[in-house]
N, C-alpha and C positions, 0 to 999 in steps of 0.2 A: 279452565286449563286449557281445553283443547282449541277454543276461541281464539285465546291470548297467544297461544303458539302459533296458529295459524295466520293470526295478525302479525306477527313476528316474522314468520317464514313469507309472506306479501311485502311486508317494508324492503325487508334484505333484497328478495328479487327486483323490486324497484330501483332499488339504489345499481345493484348489478347491472342492471339492463340499461339504466340510465346512464351511465359511467362511459360506456363505449362511444354513444354520441358526443358527448361532451369532449372525449379526446380527440375524435376524429375533427370536429369543429376545430380545436386546437392545433390540428396540423397544418404547416404552411402550406401557403398553394405552391411556392417555387422555393427551392433551395439552389444557392449559388457554388458552383465549384471552380476552381481556378486549376488549370493544366500548366503548369510551368514548363514550357518548351526549351528545346535548345535556341529557338529563335525568338523567343519571349513569352508572357503571359497570354493564356485564352481563357476568357471565364465565361461560363455558361450556365444559365438559368434553368433548372429541370423543372419540369410541369408535373409536382407531385400528385397534385388532385386531378387533372386531366387525363394524365398518363400513368397511373398509380403503380403498374406493374413493372411497365419498362424503366421508369425513372428510379423506382426502388433496386431494381437489378445495377443500373448504373453507380447508385449510391455506393450500393453492398462493395462493388469493386474501388471506389474512392478510399470506402472507410476501411478494407482490409489492403490497402495500399498494393492491390494487383497490377494497376496502371504503372506504377512507378517503374520506369527502364524500359517501357515500351516506345512505340515508335508511330507515328504516321508515315506509314509505308506506299500509299497508293493516292494517284493523282490521275484523276477519270475527266479528261477537258472533253466538252463537249465538241462534234465535228461540225457543228451548225452555228452554234450561237458563242463565239470567240471570247473567253474571259469566264465561261461558266462551266459549271460541273459540279464534282466533290471530291474531296477527300477523306481517306480513310485510314483509323489508325486503331490501336487497342491491342489485346493480348496476340493477333496474328495466328488463331487457331492453336496458341500453345495451351495442349492438355494440363500441363502443370498451373497453369495461372485460373483456368477455366472454373467456372461455377455451373451448377446443371443450366441446361437451355429453360427459356421461359414463355410462357404463354405470348401469341402474336397480338398486337393490340392494333388493331389498324385506324386510321386515320377517320373510317365511317365513324368508329364508336367514341375517340377523343375530341373529334372535332377540330384536329391539329391540320396543319398543311405544310407540305416541304416550299418554304418560301425561301429567301435569301437568309442564310445564317441558322438553317434548320438543321439541329443534332437529331441524327436517327439511327437505328439498330442495322447493322448489316448482319445479313442471313442466309443461309441456302433457303432448304423449306420453310415455311411458315411455322413458328413454335421452335424454330433451331437457335435463334439468336443465344448468344453469350456474352461476350466481353470483347468484341469490336462493333466499331460505331463508325459514322460518316457525317460529315458536316458538307452542307449544299451551299454552292456558292451562285447566286441566281436563283430564279423561281424553277422549281422542279416538279410539275403537276403531275408529270408521268411516275413519279414514286407513290403519289397519294393512293388511295383505294378507290376502285372503280369498278362497273360491270366488267366482270372476268378475271379482275387481278384482286388480290388482296393488299398490295403495295407493301409498303415498310412502315414500320412503328416510329412515328416522330416522336420525342417526347422533351426535346427543350430546343433554346437555342443560343446562339453565341450573343452576349452583352457588352462583350470587349474583347479585341483581337483579331477583327476580321481581314485587317491589314496582312496578318501573319499567315490566316487563313488562304488569302489570295496568293501568297506569296509561295506558299506550299503548292497551289494548284499550279503554278506556273514552273516549279523544279523540274529538273530534266529528269526524264525517264529511261528504262530500257526499251528495245524495240519489242523484244520479246513479251512473255508471260507464262500465267499458269494455265491459261484457257482462252477460247477466243474470245471470251465477253471482257477480259481484263489484259487483252494484248496491248503493250506499248502503254501500260498503266503505273509500271513499278517503279516509284522513286530510287533513283540511283544512290543517292545519300538521304536515307530516309531522317525524318527529323525527329528526335528524340524527345520523350515525355519523361521528364526528369522526375515529376512529381504531379500527384492529383490530390488536392485537400478542398474540403467546405470552406467557404468564404465565410458563411453567416450561420 
């Protein structure tokens, strides 16, 4: 009787431990999200397997509709390479929309890079990212992890709507700013994010 109960216990354990890898294997490599903006749609492919923590955080904001009614509010244009830089959007540090900060996933861990159209998390200190993100226009290797810098957490890429992103980068900005780093980067007429939804 004891041997039979032991056998049953071992079988149950094997089934339970075997289910997790099966579920992980079924998890999609990427999930697409459409940001419907006041200038048109931008579709993003999230790297669910390569950047699981960061992509899942972004998707939580989408599923909970926390991005609805937010804006793209920053256009940081390169001073040395015209037409390149980044645009930033999201909750703009609004506490009522924020979820808890997430662990930093550097590009040295994910293997992702800040190339043209990369979507990455905005943050202050590493591990402080919540609901603000940016999209790069042009290659931006200085945002990748490297000796002496943990860089930023890339977690997706724009697959439709880069023309809208470039238009936002060229939008008129105020001459001032919140800090020396963001001086002259605040968009005068922010581009509204009307909704953010999964595509597939």
